[in-house]
N, C-alpha and C positions, 0 to 999 in steps of 0.2 A: 365450503367449510374447510378450513385448514386444520390438520392434525396438530395439536399443541406440542406433540413430542418431536415429529420430524418435519412438519410444515407441508406435507403432501396434501393435495386437494382431493384425492380419490378416497372416498369412504363409503360405507354402506350403513343404512339405518337398521339397527338390530331390534329396537323397541320404540314405540311411540305411545304416549298417553298424555292426558291433560295434567298440568301441574297441580299441586295440592290446592292452591288458591283459585284455580280455574282461569287464571289470567293469561296463561301461555300453554304451549305444547312442549312437553319434555321429550327429548329424543336421545336415545343411547346410540352412539355411533361407533364404528370400528374402522380404523385406518386400513386400507387395503395394502399398504406398503409395509408398515411395521407392526400391524395387528394391535396397536394401542387402542384401548376403549376410552371414550370420553362422552360427556353429556352436554347437550346444547338445549337452549330454551328459545322457542320462537314465539314472538308476540305479533299481533296484528298492529300495523302502524296506525296510530290515531290520526284522523284528518286534522289538518291545521285549521286554526280559527280564521274566520273571516270577520274583518272589522268594517263597519259601515260608517262612511262619512256622511253625517246628516245635514239637512238644509241649513241648520243654524250653526254648523261648524263643529258640533260635538261628534265624538266617536263613540260607537256603541257596538258591542258584539252582535253578530248575526244570530238571530233566534229563529229556528225553523218554525216554532209554534206561532210566532207573529205572522210569518208568511202564510201558513196554513189558515190562520184566522181571517186574514184579509181575503184570501182566495175563497173561503167559505162564505164570507159576506157577499162577495161579488156574485157567487154562484147560487145564492140562496133562492129557493123555489124554482130552480132550473133543473133540467133532467141530467144532472151530473152527480155521480156517486162520490161519497167521501173517499173511497179508495182512489178514484181517479184524481181527486184534488190532492191527496197525499203523494201520489206518483208525480204529479205536476210540480209540486213543491220540491220533491227530491231531485227531479230533473233540473230545475232552476238552480238549486243548491250545488249539485254536481258540476253544472256548467260554470258556475262562479268559482268553484274550487279549481277547475281546470284552466280557467282563463284569467284569473287574477293572481296577484302576488300577496294575497291576504288582506288587501284593503280595496274596498269598492265604494263608489259613490251611490247615493240613494237613487239617482237618476238611472243608472245602469240596471239596478234591480227592477225599478218601476217599468222601464222600457221592455225588459225581458218578460216580465209578468204580462204586460199588455200584449206583446206579440204572441205569447202562448194562449192567452184568453181569446185573442182575436181569431185564432185558428180553431179554438174549441167551441166558443159560444159568443155570438155577437152581443147579446144582452149583457152577459157577464163582463164582457170587454168594456161596454159603455159605462156600466156601473163603476168598474174599477177606474177607468179613465176620468170619470167625473170627480172622483175623490182625489186621485193622484194629481190631476191637472187643476184641481180646485175650481171647477166650473161655477160661475156665479150668475150667468145669464142663459136663458133658453137658447139663444143663438149659438152658444158654445156647444150645446148638445147637438143641434142641427148640423153644425159644421163637422163634428166628429162622426155623425151618422153618414153624412155625404162622403167622408173619407172611406167609410166601410165599403162603399160601392166600387171604389177603385181597387185594382189588383194590388196585392201586398205580398211580394215574394221574399223580400230580404229583411233581416233584422236591422232596424234603424235605431242606433243608440245615440242620443244627443248628450254630448259631454260638455261641461262648461268650458268656454274659451275656444271651442272648435267650430 
């Protein structure tokens, strides 16, 4: 923080409290060089939005609730708590925030969800995969179950055109 009077970066906080509207922290500071007192407001940086590129080419804002709902459906009647599902959704969301520039394809989200479910619960994984990959024949289920028997160490994300 620079002193508005002399530009020095050395200061001390004299008082800290929540701003009146509660959206920030109000801090009274004193410059250690010129003793000038000034006020600063600190706000938590809001996470940037993630936009999903859907199968049909539309763009849609990422909604955590949709992710949680799909995870709950896959984990229905499985020994997985709602808290664990929420944590899993947050983990996927945070990973997307860290690894994307604000736009992500539906495939990347689906693959990340399947990798997490595969490690968590094989039945939930098969349920999610059957919807995500649009299984129409019993053989598709069997093929996916056979894949579960193979070791799966790394995240495999299939992107279009790669």
